[in-house]
C-alpha positions as CSV (number, residue, x, y, z in Angstrom):
1,M,82.7,99.7,75.0
2,I,82.7,103.0,76.9
3,R,83.6,106.1,74.8
4,D,82.9,109.8,74.7
5,A,79.6,110.7,73.2
6,R,79.4,112.1,69.7
7,P,76.6,114.3,68.1
8,E,75.4,111.2,66.1
9,D,74.5,109.6,69.5
10,A,71.8,112.1,70.0
11,E,69.0,109.9,68.7
12,A,69.9,107.0,70.9
13,I,70.3,109.2,73.9
14,T,66.9,110.8,73.2
15,E,65.3,107.3,73.1
16,I,66.9,106.4,76.5
17,Y,66.0,109.7,78.1
18,N,62.4,109.8,76.9
19,D,61.8,106.2,78.0
20,A,63.0,107.3,81.5
21,V,60.6,110.3,81.4
22,R,57.6,108.2,80.4
23,N,58.2,105.1,82.5
24,T,60.5,105.8,85.5
25,T,61.2,108.1,88.4
26,A,64.9,108.2,87.5
27,I,64.3,111.5,85.8
28,W,61.8,113.9,87.5
29,N,60.8,115.5,84.2
30,E,57.5,115.0,82.5
31,I,58.4,116.6,79.1
32,E,60.0,114.5,76.4
33,V,62.8,116.0,74.2
34,D,63.8,115.6,70.6
35,A,67.2,114.7,69.1
36,E,68.0,118.3,68.4
37,N,67.6,119.1,72.1
38,R,70.0,116.2,73.0
39,R,72.6,117.3,70.3
40,A,72.6,120.8,72.0
41,W,72.9,119.2,75.4
42,I,75.9,117.1,74.2
43,A,77.6,120.2,72.8
44,E,76.9,122.2,75.9
45,R,78.0,119.5,78.4
46,Q,81.2,118.8,76.5
47,G,81.8,122.4,75.7
48,A,81.8,123.1,79.4
49,G,84.5,120.5,79.9
50,Y,82.2,117.8,81.5
51,P,82.3,114.2,80.3
52,L,79.5,112.6,78.5
53,L,80.1,108.9,78.1
54,V,78.2,106.3,76.2
55,W,78.1,102.5,76.3
56,D,78.6,101.5,72.7
57,E,77.3,98.2,71.4
58,G,77.7,97.7,67.7
59,G,78.0,101.4,67.0
60,R,74.9,102.3,69.0
61,A,74.7,104.0,72.4
62,V,72.7,101.8,74.8
63,G,73.6,103.9,77.9
64,Y,75.0,107.2,78.8
65,A,76.6,108.8,81.8
66,S,77.7,112.3,82.7
67,F,78.4,114.7,85.5
68,G,78.0,118.4,85.8
69,P,77.9,121.1,88.4
70,F,76.3,120.2,91.7
71,R,75.1,123.8,92.2
72,P,75.9,127.0,90.3
73,H,77.8,128.9,93.0
74,D,81.6,129.2,93.2
75,G,81.8,127.5,96.5
76,Y,80.5,124.2,95.0
77,R,83.0,124.2,92.0
78,L,84.8,121.1,93.3
79,S,81.6,119.1,93.6
80,V,79.7,117.4,90.8
81,E,76.4,115.7,90.4
82,H,76.2,112.7,88.1
83,S,73.6,110.8,86.1
84,V,73.6,107.4,84.5
85,Y,70.9,105.9,82.2
86,V,70.8,102.6,80.4
87,H,68.4,101.5,77.7
88,R,65.6,99.3,79.2
89,D,66.7,96.3,77.1
90,H,70.3,96.5,78.2
91,R,70.1,97.0,82.0
92,S,71.9,93.8,83.0
93,G,75.5,93.0,82.9
94,G,76.9,95.8,84.9
95,K,76.9,98.6,82.3
96,G,75.6,101.2,84.8
97,A,78.3,100.3,87.3
98,Q,81.1,100.4,84.7
99,M,79.9,103.7,83.4
100,M,79.8,105.0,87.0
101,E,83.4,103.8,87.6
102,A,84.5,105.6,84.4
103,L,82.8,108.8,85.6
104,I,84.4,108.5,89.0
105,E,87.8,108.2,87.4
106,R,87.2,111.2,85.2
107,A,86.1,113.2,88.2
108,R,89.2,112.3,90.1
109,A,91.4,113.1,87.1
110,D,89.7,116.5,86.7
111,G,90.4,117.4,90.3
112,Y,86.9,117.2,91.7
113,H,86.5,116.5,95.5
114,V,82.9,115.1,95.8
115,M,80.5,113.4,93.6
116,V,76.8,113.7,94.5
117,G,74.1,111.2,93.6
118,A,70.5,112.5,93.9
119,I,68.2,109.4,93.6
120,D,64.5,108.6,94.0
121,A,64.6,107.1,97.5
122,A,62.4,104.2,96.3
123,N,65.0,103.2,93.7
124,A,66.7,100.5,95.8
125,V,68.6,99.1,92.9
126,S,70.3,102.4,92.2
127,I,71.0,103.1,95.9
128,R,72.6,99.6,96.2
129,L,74.8,100.3,93.2
130,H,76.0,103.6,94.7
131,E,76.7,101.9,98.1
132,R,78.8,99.2,96.3
133,L,80.8,102.0,94.7
134,G,81.5,103.6,98.1
135,F,78.8,106.4,98.2
136,A,77.5,107.2,101.6
137,H,73.9,108.3,102.5
138,V,74.0,111.9,103.6
139,G,70.4,112.9,103.5
140,L,66.8,112.3,102.7
141,M,64.5,115.1,101.4
142,P,60.9,113.9,101.8
143,Q,58.3,114.9,99.2
144,V,60.5,117.4,97.3
145,G,59.4,116.0,93.9
146,K,56.3,114.7,92.1
147,K,55.6,112.4,89.2
148,F,52.9,109.9,88.2
149,G,50.5,111.6,90.7
150,R,52.6,111.0,93.8
151,W,55.2,112.7,96.0
152,L,58.8,111.6,95.6
153,D,61.5,111.5,98.2
154,L,65.1,112.3,97.2
155,A,68.0,110.4,98.7
156,L,71.3,112.2,98.6
157,L,74.5,110.1,98.5
158,T,78.1,111.4,98.2
159,L,81.5,109.9,97.3
160,L,84.7,111.6,98.5
161,L,87.0,111.5,95.5
162,D,90.2,112.4,97.3
163,D,91.6,112.9,100.7
164,R,92.5,116.6,100.5
165,E,92.2,118.3,103.8
166,R,91.9,121.7,102.1
167,P,90.7,122.7,98.7
């Protein structure tokens, strides 16, 4: 059910992304995108060697997950930040958790040391999911974002992917 994304998944990914833009604080963007934007994003993400996974049901992506650089500087190259989104009609049954587990395994296989989750602090469901997967709270950044006419706090959670003492 989980597979690598393909260019033809762009329309489904666009629908999921735009729904999150319109209706949630999971994405702190207010501008919707089109399928061409998502096709370019898929190519860019995969071209840089980062995974982009989809949950496939009957040939249609109903969720997607990826990770990419945490910050652009060399000192952060062993840390990645992830994102997982599931279509609003498919948010039960553990799809998000299973895609997260697949991302964690990819990150370990690719030699990364830390995975970062940056989550709306009011999103208790997502925070609980991360805690179940072993993520630890490492910070809270009050009022660093805005959406829907209110300030948003950002919770930072991390997962150590290995036990290396030195990079």
